[in-house]
C-alpha angles and dihedrals in degrees: 000000000000119000121183122201115194119197113191136177114233133189116286095040092285131136129222119205121193132175130206112231090033124249089248092054092049091050092048089052091052094045092048090060097253111155111269115234128210089246090057092051093048093047093050091046090052093049091049092050091048089053092049092049091046091056092048092052095056135255107347126147109238115180100222122116120238115274117225097189126064120218 
């Protein structure tokens, strides 16, 4: 499986993070019982760490959905 994370500067000193396939798609695959791959685990861990760091650095708007599962 190939997962692409894009981290992009946006106006107003903000950062936009997108994933392909999307976070929602990855979670649906896991919930449906599809075999988890290492790439999926690493991608979800990265997104979670980006969210944590974003919170620590103050009010920024990061475009990543909430993760219900810890890695």
